N, C-alpha and C positions, 0 to 999 in steps of 0.2 A: 152273509154277504160281506165282501171286503169293504172296508170303509173308504169313502170317496177321498181322493187326494188332490182335488183341484184347488187352485188358489188364484184369486183375482189379484192382478198386479196393480200397484199404484202407478200413476202416470209419472213421467220423468220429473216434471216440475214439483209434484207432490213429494216425491222421494227426496229431492234436493232440499226442499223446504224443511222436511222432517229431520233430515240429517243436520242441517244448520241449527234447528231448534234444539236438538239433543246436545249438540256441541256447546251451544250457549248455556244450556241447562247445567252441563258439567262444569263450565267455567264459573257460572253463578254460584253453584254449590261450593266450589273451592274458594271463591272470593268471600262468600259468607262465612265460611269456617275461619278464613284468615282474619277477617274483620273481627269476628267474635273473640278470637284468641287475643288479638291486639287490644281490644276494648276491655276484656275481662281479666286479662293477665292471669295470675295464679288462681283467681276465683272461678275460672271456667271449669265446668264439670266434665271431666274426661273419662268418667267411669265406663261409658259405653263406647268410647272411641276404639276403632279397630287397631290391632297391633301394627306397629310401624313396619313398613315393607322395605326389604332390601331391593330397591328398584333395579339396580344393575344385575343382581343375581336373577331376578324374575325375568328380566328381558333376555338374559342369556339362556333361559330355559334350563335351569339346574338339572343335570342329568340324574341326580339321585332322587329328586323330587318329582319333576314333571314327567320324566321318561322312566317308567317302572319296568325293570328288567326281570326276566325269569332267572332261576339259578343257573341254567345252562348258558344264557346270554351273559350273565355276570362272569361265569367261568371263562368264556371265550374272550370277553372284554378285558379281563385281567391278564390275558396272555397276548393281547394285541397292543402294538406300539404304532402310533400315528404321528407324523410330522407334516407341517405345511405352513407356508407364509402367505398372509393375505396380500395379494397383489393389486386388488381393487381398493377404492377408497372406502372408508369405514361407514359412510352414509349411503353408498350405492346399493341399488336393489339387484343389479347384476354383479355376481361375485366371481372372483378368480383367485385361485391359490397357486403359488409357485412352489417348487420343490416338495410336491405332495408325495408322501411315502407311507406305506402300510406294511407291517409285518405281523405274522401270527405264529406264536410258539417258536420264535427265532427264525422263521422262514419268511423271506421277503416275498410279498405279493405284488406290491406296486412300488416302483423306485424312481424318485426324483422326477415326477411328471407335473404338467400343468393340469389343473382341474377347473373347468369353467361351467358355471351354472347361470344361464341367462333367462330372464323373464320372457315368457312367450314361447319358449322352446320346450319341446317334449322329447327328452332323450331316452333312447333305448340302450341299456348297458349290456353289451354282449361279452362273452368269454367262456372258456371251457369250465366245466365243473371243477371247483377247487382253485380257480384262478384268482378269486378274491372279490367277486362282485358283491356278495352280501356283506363282507367286511367293510367295503368302501361305503355302502349305504349306512351301516351301523356307526362307522367312524364319524360321518357327517352328522347323523341324527344325534349322537351323544356329544357333539360339539368338541371332538378331540382335535379339530382344527379351529382356527379363530374365526368362526362364522359370525358376521356382524350381529349384534344383539337385537336389531330391529327386524331381522328375517324370521318370520314364523315358519315352523317346521312340523310336519307330521310324518312319522315313520310307521308304516304298517308292519309290525313285527310280532304281534301276538293277538289272540282273540280278546274281546271285551270280557271283563271279569264277571263271574256269576253273582248277581245281586238281586235285591228286591225290585229294582227298576225294570220297567218294560223295555223292549227294544227301542221304541220311540223316545221314551224318557232318557235312555242312555245316550242317544244321539244328541238330543236337544240340550240336556244337562251338561254334556261335555263342553258345549260352546258357552252355556250360561256361566259356568265356572270361570272360563277364560274372560268373559265380559266383565264379571264382577271384579276379578283381579285387576284387569286393565283400567277399569273405572276408578278403583281405589288408587292405582298408580298415578292416574291423571291428576286426581285431587292432591296427592302428596307432592307431585312434581310442581304443580302450579303454586302450592302453598310455600314450597321451599325455594323455587327458582323463578317463578313467574311464567307468564304465557309465552315468553320468547324462547323457552327451552326447546332445542331442536328435536328432542325425543318425542315431544307431543305430536308432531306431524305424523310420524309413522304409527304411533299408538292410536290417534284419532282415526286415521285411515283404516286401521284394522278393526276398530270399534264399529265404523260404518259398515264394514263387510259383514260383521257378526250381528247386525241388527236383528233382534229377536222377532220383529214384525213378520208374521207369516211363517215362523220357524217350524211349527209342527206340521203344517201341510207339506212344506218342502221336505222335511225329514221323512214323512210317509211316502212321498213319491220316490225318494232315493231307496228306501227299504223295499218298496214294491218292485222297483227295477232290479233289485238284487235277489228277488224271488220270494220275499215274505208275502204270505196270503193266508186268509183265515182258514181255508180248507187244507192248508199244509202246515206251516208254522206261522201263527199270528204275530204281527209286530207288537201287539199289546200283551204278549206273553212275557212273564218275568224272565230275565236272562239266566237266572239260576236254574230254570227249567228248559234251557236250550242246550243242544249239543255243542261241542267245541267248534264244529264247522259253521253252525248258525251264528255263534258268538263272534266268529271271525268275520262274518258278513256284517254284523253290527259294528265291529271295529272299522271295517272298510267304509261303511256308511258314515261313521264319525269323521273319517278322513275326508270324504267327498263333501260332507256338509260343512266342515270347517274351512275347506278350500284355502290351505295355507300358501304362502309365497313359494315354499319349497315342499313339494309332495314327493315322498320317497316310498315307492311300492315294490316289494319283493315278492314276485310270483302272485299277483293279486287274483289271478283266475283260478288258483288252487281253491278247492272247496266250492267252486261255482259250477252250475250246470250250463248247458249250451245257451239257454235263454238269457241267463244273467250275464254270460260272457258277451253276447251280442249287445246287450244294453250297456255294459261297462265300456266296451269298445267305442260305441257312439257317444257316450257321455264324456269320456276322457279325450276324444278326438277334438273337442272344443275347449279343453282346459286352457285358460288364458294366462296362467302363471308359469311357474317352472315345475316340470315333472321329470323325475328320474326313475325309470322303471326297469326291473329285471323280469323277463318273461321267456318261457320256452316256446311260446306260440308265435309262429311266423305271421299268421293271419292277424293276431293282436298287434304285433309290432308294426306291421304294414299299415294297419288302420289308424293307429294312435300316434306314432312317432314322426317328428319333423327332423330329428337329428339322431345320429348313432354314435355311441362311444364303444370302441373295441378295446377291451383289456386283454392284451396278448404279450407274452414274454416280459411281463413286469412293467409294461408301459401302456398309456392310454392314448389311442388315436381317435381323431374326430372326423366324422363324415357328415355331410349334409344329406338329408333325405331319410327315408324309412329303410327297413331291412332289405327289401328287394333292391333298392338303389345301392345300398352298401355292398351287397353281394356282387352286383355288376361292376361297381367301381373297383373292388378288391381284385376281382378276376382280371380286369383290364390292367391294373397296376402290376399284378403278378406276371401277366403275359409280357408286358414291356420290360420288367426287371429281368425276367428269364431270357428275353431276346438280347438285352445288353450283355448279360453274363455269358451267354453262349457265343456271342460275337467276340468278346474279349478272349474267351478260352480258345476259339478258333484262331484268332490273330496271334496269340502267344504260341500256339502249337506250330503255326507256320514259321514264325521267327526262330523258335527252338530248332526246328528241322533245318532252316537255312544256315544257322550258326554251326550245327553239327556237320552238314555237308561241306561248307566252305573251309572249316577247320581240317577236315579230312583231305580236301583238295589243295591245302597249303595257302589258301587265300585268307591270311590272318587279319589283314587290315579291314576287309569287308566284314569278316566275322566279328571283329572287335566292335565295329560301328553298330552292327545289328544287335549285338549283345547289350550295348548301352540302351538301345531303344527297348529291348525286351525287359531289361531291368526296370526302366521307368514304367512300362506297362504293368509289370508285376506289382510295383509299389502302389500304383493307382487303381489296381484291379478291385472290382466290387466283389463282395462275398456272394456265395450262392444264395439266392433268395430263399427265405423260409416260407414255403407255400402253405396256404390254409388247407390243412388235411384233416379228415375225420379221425377222431380218437376213440370212437366207440364202434368197432368193427368186429362182430362176432356172429356165430350161427348157433341156432338151437340144434341139438343132435337129431340125426335121422330117426324117424319113428316108423313102426309097423302100422300100415293102414288097415283099419278094421272095416268090415262090411257093415252098412247100416242095418238096424238102428244102433247108434253108439250111445246116445243120451236122450231117450224119448221121455216126454212128459205125457201122462195119461190122466186126463180129467183132474188136474192138480189145482187145489185151492189152498190158500195159506193165510193165516193171521197169527201174529205173535201171541195173542191171547188164546188162540184156538177157537174163538167164538165166531160163528158164521156172520154175525152182524159187523164184525171187525175185519172181514176178509180184505186183504190187500190185493190178492189175486183170486179169481174164481174160474174153475173149469178150463184150465189151460191145457191145450193140446198142441204141442210143438216138439221139435227134435233138433239136435245138433249132431252133425256127422263130421267125418274127416275132411269133407270138402267145404264145410261151413266157414264163412268169413263174415261174421255178424257184428254190427254195432248196435248196442242198446242205447236209446235216447229217450229223453223225457225229463221233466223238471225234478229237482231234488225232492225226495219224499215219495216219488211215484213207485219206487221199489226195484230200481235197477240192481243195486248191490244185493238186495234180498233175493232177486232172481238168480244171481251168480252163486249165492250161498245155497240155494236149493239145488243148483246144478252140481256144486262141489260136494254136497252131502252134509255141509255144516249145519243146515237147517233141514227138517223133515216136513213134508206136506201135512196140512191139517186133514185134507182129503185127497184121494187119488194117489198116484205113485210116480216116482222117477226111477227108472230101471237102467242103471248104468251097465254097459257092457263089461263082462267080467275081466277082460284084458285091457280095459281102458285106464290109462294113467293120466292124471290131471296135473298140469303145471299152473300154480296159482300165484298171482301177484295182486296185492291189495294195498290200500293206503297206510296200513300199519305193518307192512312186511319188514321195514327196516328195524322194527323193535326187537327182532330176534338177534340183532348184532350185539356182540360184546364190545362196547366202545373203548375198553381198556386194551383190547388186542389190536394188533396190526392186521391188515388184510391178508398178508401172507400166512401168518400164524393161525388166523381164524379159519381160513380155507383148509389148511393142513389138519387142523383139529376137527373141523366139521366132516371132512372126507379123509379119515386116517388111512394109513397104508393097508390096513386089513380090508378096506373098502375100495380105495383107489390107489394104485401103485404109481406114484409120480415122484421124480426127483425134484429138488428145490428149483433147479434150472427150468424144468418143464412147468412148474407152478408159476414161476416168474413170467415165462413166456405167455402162459394162459392169461394171467392178470393184465399183461400189457395190452391184450386185445380189448380190454375194457377201459383203457386210458390211464392205467396206473404206471407211473415211472418207478424206477427202483427205489427212490427216496420215499414216494408215496406208499409203496408196498410195505415199507418198514415204519410208517407213521401210525401211531394209535388212532383208531377210527373216530375217537372223540374229537380229534383235531381235523377231521375231514369234513367236507361240506355235505349237506343232505343229498345233493346230487351224486356225489361220489359214493355215499352209502347205498343209494339206490342202485348204482352200477354193481356193487358187490352182490346185492340180491339177485340181479340178473345173471351174474356169473354163477351163482348157486343154481339158478334155474337151468342154465346151460350145461350143468354137470350130469343131468339125468335125461333119459328119453321120456317124452310125453306124447300122448295121443291128442289131447286137446289142451289149449292154453286159455285160461280164464283170467283176463287182465282188467283190473279195476283201477282206473286212473294211473296208468303206468308212466305217463310223462311228467307227473308231479316231481319237481326238483331237477329234472334233466335239463341240460342246456339245449339250445336250438339245434345244433349239429347232432347231438346225441339222439334227438327225436328221429332224425333221418336215419341214423344207424339202427335204432330200434325198428323202424319201419322196414328197413332192408332185411333184418333178421326175421321179422314176422312174415314178410312176403316169401322168403326162401323156405319157411317152415312147411313141412309136408302134411301136418295134421290140421285139425280144425281150430278156429279162433273165435272167441266171444269177447268183445271189447266194450268197456265203458270208458269214455274219454270226453273231455271238453275241448280237445284239440281237433278242430275241423280238418286240418291238413292230414293228420295221422289217419283219421277215419277214411278220408278220400283215398289215401295211398294203399290201405290194407283191407278195406271191407267192400264187399259187393252186395251186402244186404243191410238194410236199416230196419230195426224193429222198434216201434214206438210203444213204450209202456204207459198205458193210460186206462182209466175207467175199469180197473180190476182185470185188465186183459193185456194182450200183446198183439199188435197188428203190424203187418209188413208195410213199410212206406213205399209208395210208388213214385220214385224220383231219386235224385242224387242228394248227397249231403249239402251241396250248394243250394239246391232247391229248398231244402229244409231250412237252411240258414236264412234265406230270403223270407220264408214264412215267419220265422221267429222275429226277424227285424220289423216286419209289419205289425206283429202282435205286440212287441215291446215298445212301439212308438208312443203308445198312450201314457207311458211312464216317463216320458222325457221331462227333464227338469228345466 
């Protein structure tokens, strides 16, 4: 059985009294040390004293120490240049930067913008793949801008390391380390500067937040909400025995448990199943500090965000409200801008015609007067508005439809060990045909990806058979598809090498036109893929899929790394596809757009769900309510 995660809360007066007592205890310790030092002078035994702390460095969150980066992140950081001026006061909790700019590999991503991060606001950061969203988060997290030292930051950028610690210990110890460091800093500041030092206010406030009382039960609730369970992956399992996806959940739990003043999340729903996505939506919807999140899920952005930042054409624009409100606002703005532009063009056209006609009729004075008016109009004319248009518009090739059965399962059972007692599936009888539009749902570990691998032939049944039609061609997308890319090559050269003239006869101009359908400008087509975002690399994989004719598409989390608009582009391509589709996704909106059947993977079997994906989401919401923190 899963361990209970309930926790009895202290009453408000008890909590306040406890906080005051701990603060007094910290002050007493510091005073005692100071008195002992003054009394004993050189005779004081300091052999066990902790090493002196560089307070300013620790408060600043030293990027080399506190924020450990992977080799790839270090490579990207070394090619990134960031500038910005702190426009808010140094002690303010709401921060604002002026002249904020970011460039990567010599290419400008953000230029001379204002960046505002206000407590109590939950910002959704939007922008096309490659626009610089992840670079903005990384630049803030690594304090490449003068972020005030008292602002605590957590950037979800990699999974928790594989160690001897369990999932619970990794979450709690992450905070304990910060508490110990802050307490040592309090003692040192009070010893050196006294109780009036203004840095103590923010440090003591943070220590109160990180109060270890009830820490483990709270950590267990968070991990339960993110999908940890004894019958799947126990939270008491050592992280060294967890997959990268589960260690990413541990890292997310660390972020939520720490609850910093500035929480930076880059695609937090990646690696989560639908249940955990529902829980995370509801948890973050009440986050009381400052949240800056990048997500491809419209449902998630609508449920969580109070404000929207739009990174477009190198500038950041701010909008109140969630994603749906942002879309309505931008559409109205574009409608009004287009109306003004079209009216000006019409007025200038009439004046030009008037001037030409009067010149021809010899009425020079009137023509000269109107020409002056026309000149002023042309000087003050607005540019044609740049409308928000999709950048991911493609089609999968037409395919030959095959008569069923195309991919039937006959009494299929499977276990990775091959042993009957370990069966993940038992006695499956199902089929996928050219008319199929199926979404596989269920918690992580139930076997969704395994079922796709049985369909593709990557895995063979322990018992029974999967008899694929001899003319059936499968198009596969999975979470590791981008690993086939050569990051030293440009998209253009990679595609020409992968599909050489002996296979596909295309001129360079045709290849460029093809890649532009997937959102690649001429400059991006000639940029090494190592300098492209994960979303852009995913687009290249889809361009490869679109080069061949397929009977069935087997798609495992295809929206990971795509931007919000690209998800709609993918949905349109899937809907227009003439073959069958089997989809695993944590994006409720994509499932709603492209699937007409929902198969629930559970209890060693697969059952058809009687209802819509919205009905299923409501069920999950009720189920996950017990894990509310």
